[in-house]
N, C-alpha and C positions, 0 to 999 in steps of 0.2 A: 364734588366727586362726580365721575362719569356716570352716565346713565347706562345700565347693563345692556339695553338693546342696541347700543351703538356697535357692539361687537360685530365685525364683518364675518365672524365665524364662530359657531358654537356647535359641537358635534351633536348629532341626533342621539347618540348613546348617552351623553351627559344630560341632555334635556329630558329624555324619556326616563332615565334613572332618577333624576330629580323629582319628576312627577310621581313616579311609582313609590317614592319614598315619603311622599307627603303625609300619609297617616301616621308615620312614626315621628314626625318632627314636633319637638316641643319648643315653644318660644319662651325666651327669657332674656333679661337684660344682664349685661356684664359691666363690671366697673372699669375704671381707668380714666386717665386724663388725656385729652387731645394734646398733641404737641403744640407748643407756643408758636405764634407767628414769627417768621424770620424775614429778614430783609432779602429780597430776591436778588441773586447774583446775575452777572451777565452770563448769557448762555455759553456753555462750553461746547467744544467741537465733538462730533460723533465720528468714529472711524468710518471711512467710506469703503465701498466694495472694491478695494484694490486687489491686486494679484495676491493669491493665497501665500501666507508666510511660510518659510521653511522652518519646521518645528524641530526642536532638539530630540535626540533619540530617547532621552529620559521620559518624554511624553509619548512618542509614537510606539515605544517598545514596552509601555507599562502593561501589567497583567492584572486585571480586576480581581479583587478578593471576593468571589461570589460566596454568599451565605444566605441562610433563610431570611426572608423579608420581615422586618418589624411591622407593627401597625402603622398606618399612614399618620404623618404628623398633622398638626393643626393647619399648617400652611398648605399641605397637600389636600386637606379636606377631611382628615380623621377617618375613623372606622376601624374594622378589624384587620389583622394581618392576613394576607391572602392564603398563606399555608400551602400545602400540597407541594407541587414541584416548582414553585416560584422562588427565584433567587434574586438578591439585590447586591449592588456594589456601587462604588463611586469611581469616576474617572477624572483625573486632573487635567485641566485645560487652561490655557493662558487667560488671565483676566482681560488683558489687552493684547490682541493679536499683532499689534504693531511692536510689541515688546515680548516675543515668544519665550525669551529666557527669564522673563520677570515673574511677577506675583501670579499665583494660580488660583483657580476656584475648583470646587468639587462638583462634578455633574452626577446627579443621582440616576442610576440605571436600574432596570428590572428586566428579567428574562425568564422564559420557560422553554427548555430545550425541545428540539424536535422529537416527536414521539416515535418516528421511524428513522433511526440513525443511519440505516443503510441507504436511504434515499434522500438524505439531507442535502439541500441546496445551499444553505448558508443561513445568515441571519436576515430577518425581515424587521426593519425598524419602523415604528409607528410614531406619528405625531397626530394627536386627536383635536387640535385646533385651539380656538380661543381668540387671539393668542392669550395664553395664561392657564391652559388646562394641564394638570399634572398627569403625565403619561404613566408614572409609577403607580399612581392610584387607579387610573382609568383602565389600563390594559387588562388586569385580572377580571374586572367587571364586564368587559366586552369580549373576553377570550372565547366564550362559547360560540360566538359567530365565526371565529377563525380556526375552528377545530380542524378542518381540512387542510388549511395552510400550515398549522402547527405540525402536521404529519411530516412535512419536509423542510420546515423552517424553524429555527430558534425564534420565537416571538420576543421582540426586544422593544422597550420604550424607555423614555427618560423624561426627566423634568428639565425643560429648556432653561437657560440662564435667566434668572429673575423670577422663576416659577417654583413653587413647592419647596423642595429641599435643595435647590441649586441656586445659591446666592439669592434668596428670595427678596423681592422688593416689598417693603412694608410702608404704608402711608398712615391713614387714620386707624385709631384703635377701635375695638368692638363697640364701645359705648358711642363714640362719635358716628360710627356707621349706622347704629340703631337710631340715633337721634335724627340723622339726615342733615342736609345742609340748612343753615340758618336762613331766615328770610333775607333776601338780597335787595329788596326794594328796587330801585332803578338801575342797580349795577349787577348784571347777570354774571360778571366775572368774579364777584366776591366769593362764592363757594369754590370756584375753580382755583383761586389763589390759595384758599385755606388748604385745599387738597394738595396742591402742588408743593406748597411749603412744607407740609408734613412729609411728602415723599422725599424731598431733598434732605430734610433733617434726618430721616431715618435710613435713607438708602442712597445718599448722594454719591458715594464711592462707586457703586455698581451701575448707576443710571446711564453713563456714557457707553456701557459695554453690553447692553442687553438687546441690541437690534437683531433683526433676522439674519443679516449677513454673518454676524458673529456666531449665532446658533447653527447656521449652515456649516461654518468652519468646524464647530464642535462635532457635527455629524460626520465630517470626513475624518477627523481624528478618531471618533468612535468606530468608524469602518475599519481603521487600521488596528485599533486596540482589540476589536472583535475578531480580527484575522481574516477579513473579507477583502478580496481583490476589487469587488464592486460593491456599491451600496444598493441593496434591495430595500425598497422604501414604499410605505403605504401612508400617504398624507390625506388627511380629512379636513375640509374647511380651510382655516388658516394654514393648516399643514400643507395645503397645495401651494400656497405662496412661498412657504419655507422650502418646499421641494423644488419649486421653480428657481428660486435663488440658488439653491444648492446646484442644480443642473447648470445654471449659468456660470457659476464659479469653478465647478468641477465636471465639465461635460464628459470627460473620458472615464470618470469613475462612476457614471450612472449605470446601475444594474437594472433589474426588473422593478419598475416603478409605476404606481397607481395613484392618481389624484381623484378624490371623490368629494363632491360638493365644493365646486371650484371657485376661488376668488379670481375676479377679473383683473389681470395685471395691467390692462390698458386704461383703467379708470383711475382718476385721481380721487382724493378723499371726498370731494363734493359729489362727483358722479357716483362713487361707490355708495355713499350714504343715501343719496336720492334713489338709487336703484334698490337699496335695501328697504327704504320706506315703501316703495311700490310693491316689493315682494312681500313684506309683512301685511300690507293692506290686501293684496290678492289672496294670501292665505287666510286672512281673517274673513274675507267675504265668502271664500269657499266654505269655511267653517260655519258661517251663518246659514248658508244654503243647506248644509248638512243638518244643522240644528232644526231648521224649518221642516225639512223632510222627515226627520226622525221623531221630533218632539211635538210637531204641530202646534196647537194652541199653548202648550207648555214651554215652548221655546222662548228663552228670556230676551233673545234679540229680535223676535217678531217674524214678519213675513218675508224678510230678505235683507239684502245689503243696505238699501237706503234707510229702512226703518232701524236696522241694527246699528248703523253708524250714528244715528241720532240718539238712540238709547244709550249707547256706550259713552257718547260725548256728554250726555246729561249726567250719567253716573260719575264720570270723571270730574266734571265741573263741580258737582255737589261735594265730592270727596276732598276737593281743595280747601273748602271752608268747614266741612263737617266730616272728618275722617271717621270710617266705620269701626266700631268696637270689635274686639276679638276676645276669645276666652282667655288668651294669654295676658291681657291687660294692655298690650300694645295696640296701636291704632293703624288702620289701613288708609293711607292717604292716596292721592292720585298717582304719584310716582310708583309706589309699590304696586298699586293695582294694574298700572300699565305694564310693569315688568311681568307680573303674573299672567296677564293676557298674552304678551309676546311669548313667554316661555311655553305656553300651551300650544303654540302654532308650529313648533319645530317638527312635529310628527302627527299625522292625521289620527293615529291611534290615541292621541291625548286630547282630541277635541271634546270628548265627553267630559273631561275634567273642566274644560273651559265652560261648557254649558252648565254643569253643576255649580261651578263657582259664581258665575254671573247670576244664576238662579237664586243662590243664597243671598247675594248682595241685594237683589231687587226685591225678594219676597220677605226676607227677615232683617235686612239692613245690617247684617254682620259680614265681616270679611275674613273669616277663618281660613277658608280654602285658598283664596287668592294670596293671602299673606304667607301661607305655608308654601305655595308654589313659588312665590317671589323669593322667599328665604332660600329654598332649595336651589333655585337658579343662581342666586347671588352668592352662594357659598356660605350661608349661615347655618351652622350645625345645630343639633338639638341642644347643645350646651351653651349656645349663645355666642360661640366663637366663629369668626369668619375665616375661610381660607384666603389665600392671597391672590385669587384669580383676577379680581378687578384691578388691584394695584399693578399686578404684572401686565395686564392687558394695556393699561394706560401707558406704562413705561415703554413697553415694546412698541406700541403704536406710535407714540410720540418720538421714539428714536428712529422710526422708519420713515415718517412723513416730514418733509421740510416746510409744509404749509402751516402758517400761523394766522388764524382769522381774527379780525377785529370785530368788535360788537357791531359796528356799522355794517360790515360785510355779512355778518350773521343775520342781521335784521333784513338786509336786502334779499336774502335767500329764503326767508320764512314763507313767503307766498308759494314758492315752488315746492317746498316741503309739505305745506298744507294741501296743495293740489295733488301731490303724490300720495298722501295718506291723511285724510281728515282725522284719524284716530292717533297715529304714531308720529306724523310729520312735525307738529309743533315741538314736541320734546326732542325729536332727532335733530332739528335745526339747532337747538341750543347745544347739542353735542359737538358742533363745529368748534366750540370754544375750548374744548378739553385741553388742547396742547398749546393754547395761546401764550401762557407764561411759563411753559416748561423750560427747565434749566439746561437742557441739552438740545443742540441743533439736530434736526432730523437729516437723513441722508438724501432723499429725493422725493418727488411727488408720486412716483410709480416704481414698483419693483422691476429690477432687470432680470428677465427670465430667458432670454434668447440662449439656446444651448446647441449650437451647431456642432455636429459630430457626436452627440449623445445618442445612446440607445433609445428605441421607441419608448414613449411614456404614454400610458393609457389614461385618458382624461374623461371623467364621467360626470355628466350634469343631469339634473332632474327639472322637468318643466314646472313643477309646483314648489320649488325650493324658495322659502321666504327669505332666507338669510344670504344666500349666494345665488342670485338669479341665473337661470340656465345659460343665458347669453355668454356669461363669463367663461364657461367651459370651452366653447368654440374659439373664443378670443385667446384663451390660454393655449389651446392646441396650436393655433396659428402662430402665436408669439414664440412658442418653444422652437419653431422652425420646421421647415419642410423635412419630412422623413422622421421627425421626432415626435410631435404631438399626434396622438391617434384619438379622435373624438367619438365617444359613445353617448347617446342621449336617451334618457329614460322618460317616458310619459307617465308621471305619477306625482304624488304629493310628498312633501317632507324634505328635510335637510339631510342629505346623504342617502345612498340607495343600497350599499352592500349589506346583505343580510335581510333586506326587506323586499327586494325585487329579484325574483328568481333568475330572470334572463340576464340581468346585469351581474349578479353574483356568479353565475356560471361563467360569464365572459371573463370576469376578473380572476376567478380561480384558474381558468385555462391559461391565462397570461402569466400568472405568478408561478403556477406549478409546472406547466409545460413550455412556457415561453411563446405560446401561440396568441397573437393579438388579433382581435376582430378587425374587420375592414373599417377604415376611417369613414365616419358618417353613419355607422350602424345605429339603429333606433330600436329600443326595447319598450314594450308597452306592459 
């Protein structure tokens, strides 16, 4: 199964919410039997980003049946119904856009109407990243940050195809996910094959149709169904890649659009993963400096980055053979510990969780905190059920990338990953194999985002972003095209800036509410 920190995008909202929920998490095992191994078929073709299909009026003219939202499903992540003014509906979209009159799937939608109807601009559609995050579950949790925007926009989000309640991809069951991959010996592809076979067995029909280009087409259908002449859009993390692909396919339909925590469209998978390894390492070392300055002699990572890297490496090595006990009865191994460490780095406000968790592990030898953080990040609920974020992430990523690495190629890249990050690099190098035996051919090495003729798009990057390094924002702005990409840089820490940096938030609000963009190259501190 894929390692969670390979995600090129995970929203700050989700990461912070996961950490804040840690005290409430209860760990337990769930039953079930992993799918039997299947003979791997020859890869099937994935639809390419061809010209948008002409859709039948039965789809473009549909009217969603908005109703009070139910509680989120297990696949979405569970929890309580949002209540209040939140409404949910479904929208029918072609399963295969090459056959627009054929079979359909239901796209799960959520909205909260504009609070000042007299000043309403239209709908503002959100994608919160992943890929694999449920917008239906996430938007109500994040909505307080968007109160000003809600005055003039209907806030709208959705579960992209393959995610949550929209034709969800399922792979391994809860017990298999809890157990983790079996020892693979000299064959690092063994756990990948097990995971891939389970995905094909459970979701083979939808796997060829969950790529980013298909979801972009869903968004244009959504625009029509919502009654908007242009798509106003707020993409975060992977949502910026989705927004870029949308702008490429539908440049004339681009409305007021913001990209926050930007994926670099010029990087292939290897370059992106190496950049992410460097980004997480930089964030970790910044957190170690924070730990030293605030906790002094009580800092579990010691006097700084060099000592901290050694201490964490020693802890992870020990956990490989001696997993730490937890009060749940489950054990914290090195993979789960690494996931917990990475999850703590998405926002500097959660660095104290990292300090406390490493302190617990060093002083008491128990892994309760890191396990809880890793569970929350990996989508494991208090009832032991997992949402489908990781399965969807793998399916969407493998549908998008055409590169398939061999074990030999992965081995050749291990030194570069280790150099980029002594803590995260070795694990992230193995992540190159995730799509190796995937049954669907990917579309390309890099997303196509050139959008000549589109309205200006505000592209915001943060210098301390661990998951989407700031260089990607400038490259996205350039790739969108002259007169389209408007780059805003924030000097700060964390994955995403809206709601956490006053300067950037003000600029985004001015753009979305009034249509006033900052000057290209503006810097916020």
